C-alpha atoms as one frame of an Amber mdcrd trajectory, in Angstrom:
protein
-113.292 -37.012 176.765-111.267 -35.501 174.449-107.749 -36.877 173.627-104.889
 -34.509 173.381-102.380 -34.990 169.718-100.143 -37.502 170.657-103.289 -39.705
 171.889-105.002 -39.192 168.721-102.288 -39.995 166.275-101.533 -43.288 168.410
-105.015 -44.160 167.842-104.217 -43.815 163.957-101.363 -45.808 164.103-102.886
 -48.452 166.143-106.110 -48.913 163.822-103.597 -48.118 160.949-101.690 -51.624
 162.006-105.595 -52.748 162.228-106.686 -51.897 158.600-103.259 -53.125 156.924
-103.985 -56.535 157.754-107.435 -56.184 157.705-109.658 -58.174 154.903-112.895
 -56.851 155.668-114.521 -53.197 157.605-117.329 -53.252 158.816-119.591 -49.996
 160.109-122.269 -50.299 162.899-124.214 -47.880 163.874-124.807 -48.827 167.699
-127.103 -45.818 168.950-129.122 -46.887 172.307-127.657 -49.370 172.803-126.506
 -51.028 176.936-122.520 -51.213 178.028-123.741 -54.662 178.868-124.693 -55.431
 175.647-121.615 -53.425 173.548-119.599 -55.647 176.364-120.668 -58.822 175.035
-120.543 -58.426 171.791-116.916 -56.955 172.215-116.369 -60.633 173.921-117.630
 -62.159 170.798-115.148 -60.527 168.638-112.380 -61.311 170.177-113.054 -64.839
 170.525-113.706 -64.631 166.309-110.467 -62.553 166.324-112.123 -60.036 165.099
-110.863 -55.990 166.252-113.852 -54.341 167.544-113.524 -50.599 168.093-115.804
 -47.180 168.921-114.015 -44.696 166.833-114.722 -41.213 166.483-115.436 -40.455
 163.034-112.539 -38.467 162.060-110.045 -40.983 163.183-111.363 -43.455 161.571
-111.365 -41.975 158.526-107.802 -40.964 158.800-106.636 -44.744 159.694-108.052
 -45.711 156.160-107.172 -42.447 153.591-104.518 -44.221 151.160-105.946 -47.847
 151.984-108.023 -50.091 149.537-111.108 -49.321 152.194-110.517 -45.645 151.438
-114.132 -45.604 149.669-116.226 -46.322 152.888-114.975 -42.833 154.272-118.232
 -41.504 153.019-119.923 -43.859 155.097-118.184 -42.805 158.723-120.906 -40.678
 159.977-122.555 -41.150 163.198-121.960 -43.511 166.385-120.117 -46.072 164.345
-118.417 -49.371 165.823-116.221 -50.637 163.402-115.077 -54.178 162.429-111.694
 -55.814 161.123-110.679 -59.022 160.901-108.351 -60.827 158.624-111.438 -63.261
 157.784-113.744 -61.638 156.486-116.480 -63.905 156.677-115.937 -63.680 160.990
-116.289 -59.920 160.963-119.559 -60.264 159.315-120.837 -63.206 161.164-119.925
 -61.962 164.283-121.640 -58.068 164.093-124.556 -59.778 161.949-125.723 -62.101
 164.023-125.467 -59.153 167.001-127.199 -57.467 164.718-130.281 -60.130 164.376
-130.808 -60.138 168.458-130.609 -56.284 168.854-133.157 -54.141 166.799-131.313
 -50.708 168.019-127.624 -51.981 166.466-127.680 -51.218 162.580-125.212 -52.384
 160.343-124.467 -49.013 158.267-121.895 -50.641 155.569-118.897 -52.580 155.304
-116.207 -52.953 152.808-113.021 -55.246 151.676-110.398 -54.280 149.256-111.455
 -51.712 146.949-115.437 -53.019 147.379-117.758 -51.295 149.439-120.529 -53.624
 150.684-124.191 -52.891 151.479-125.949 -54.025 154.985-127.332 -56.694 152.471
-123.795 -56.985 151.052-122.464 -58.354 154.280-125.547 -60.221 155.797-124.782
 -62.259 152.708-121.418 -62.559 153.307-122.530 -63.861 156.890-124.205 -66.545
 155.944-121.333 -67.771 153.844-119.157 -70.683 155.840-116.125 -69.122 157.534
-112.457 -70.418 156.267-112.256 -72.851 158.603-114.952 -74.676 157.841-113.358
 -74.307 154.718-110.576 -75.885 155.103-112.476 -78.654 156.677-114.401 -79.540
 154.201-111.519 -79.137 151.669-109.454 -81.394 153.852-112.365 -83.998 153.743
-112.714 -83.885 150.359-109.049 -84.807 149.981-109.044 -87.372 152.605-112.149
 -89.314 151.432-110.322 -90.639 148.184-107.533 -92.142 150.714-109.721 -93.371
 152.734-111.567 -94.998 150.567-108.153 -96.466 149.117-107.254 -97.590 152.415
-110.613 -99.542 152.819-110.409-101.326 149.944-107.144-102.485 150.384-107.991
-103.549 154.562-110.901-105.737 152.970-108.706-108.235 151.063-106.898-109.506
 154.000-110.146-109.188 155.542-112.604-111.738 153.568-109.276-113.823 153.482
-109.641-114.044 157.911-113.343-114.760 157.239-112.512-117.148 155.467-110.115
-118.798 157.107-112.749-119.018 159.790-115.582-119.822 157.579-113.543-123.339
 157.053-111.777-123.612 160.487-115.520-123.726 161.528-116.648-125.902 159.065
-114.128-128.736 159.808-115.306-128.293 164.022-118.243-128.750 163.115-117.642
-131.974 160.935
């Protein structure tokens, strides 16, 4: 079913909004996948906060024109799905994990602002910890000295109470 001009403009505008907020875009070929598999991938992408869409390449090229992702346009050939996210690791991780389990799903390229990535670079990006994992590690690193300080401060009264208990036990035994 083809789209009329107004519908095409609406699609380009919608994708353009997603591109403007995206930190990364990953392009993959889905030739030969069943509808159920694509639906499962859509659900995983939605859960990870990834915008996932099958688009006509001409509409996608128009959406990325005059953006930092414009260099991705030459890779937009064939039946492609587009994944975009404000978390670059999330989009790479979702699509790379799906590609590992499905031979027919092939990552063609990816892009971050003004940089096009190969499929190997997308795989490397997917191996990195996500933003949430990095924030959790940072918070743990920041909390460790404070927790150790509180533990050390708590040891002084604890040793005092143990000493009093030992003296009490000694007097009761005598």
